[in-house]
C-alpha positions in Angstrom: 108.3 285.9 106.4 111.2 286.1 108.9 112.3 289.5 107.7 108.9 291.1 108.4 109.1 290.9 112.1 109.9 294.1 114.0 112.4 293.7 116.8 111.3 294.3 120.4 112.7 297.4 122.0 115.2 296.7 124.8 114.6 297.8 128.3 111.0 296.7 128.7 109.9 295.5 132.2 109.7 291.9 131.0 113.1 292.0 129.4 115.3 289.5 131.5 119.0 289.1 130.8 120.0 285.5 130.0 123.1 283.4 130.7 126.1 285.3 131.8 124.1 288.6 131.8 122.1 287.3 134.8 125.3 286.5 136.7 126.9 289.9 136.1 123.6 291.6 137.0 123.4 289.7 140.3 127.1 290.4 141.1 126.7 294.1 140.4 123.6 294.3 142.6 125.4 292.6 145.5 128.7 294.5 145.2 126.9 297.8 144.6 124.7 297.4 147.6 127.6 296.5 149.8 129.7 299.5 148.6 126.9 302.0 148.8 125.6 301.0 152.2 129.1 300.3 153.5 130.0 303.9 152.6 126.9 305.2 154.3 127.9 303.2 157.4 131.4 304.6 157.2 130.1 308.1 157.1 127.9 307.4 160.1 131.0 305.9 161.8 133.0 309.1 161.2 130.1 311.2 162.4 129.3 309.3 165.6 132.8 307.7 166.2 131.3 304.2 166.7 134.5 302.4 165.8 133.4 300.5 162.7 130.1 299.1 163.9 128.0 301.2 161.5 130.2 300.2 158.6 129.6 296.5 159.3 125.9 297.1 159.7 125.9 299.0 156.4 127.7 296.2 154.5 125.3 293.6 155.9 122.3 295.8 155.0 123.7 296.4 151.5 124.2 292.6 151.0 120.6 291.9 152.1 119.3 294.7 149.9 121.3 293.3 147.0 119.9 289.8 147.5 116.3 291.2 147.6 117.0 293.1 144.3 118.4 289.9 142.7 115.3 287.9 143.7 112.9 290.6 142.5 114.7 291.3 139.2 116.1 287.9 138.3 113.6 285.6 140.1 111.3 283.4 138.0 109.7 285.4 135.3 105.9 285.6 135.3 
């Protein structure tokens, strides 16, 4: 019967968000990566007085890392 099935616990490795959840997850990875690595770059700028170069590099690295996370997490499920 339909009521006899036990629900799957959330948070398993093969648990992929669907619909708008995928979009919000991808957006949060991209923005989070840019903010975290941009901040790290800003700290390096303040430390070495490089005039914003490290901040730019940090934002680009954060964006690339966010894209890699999106592809790994939300790519085609196996």
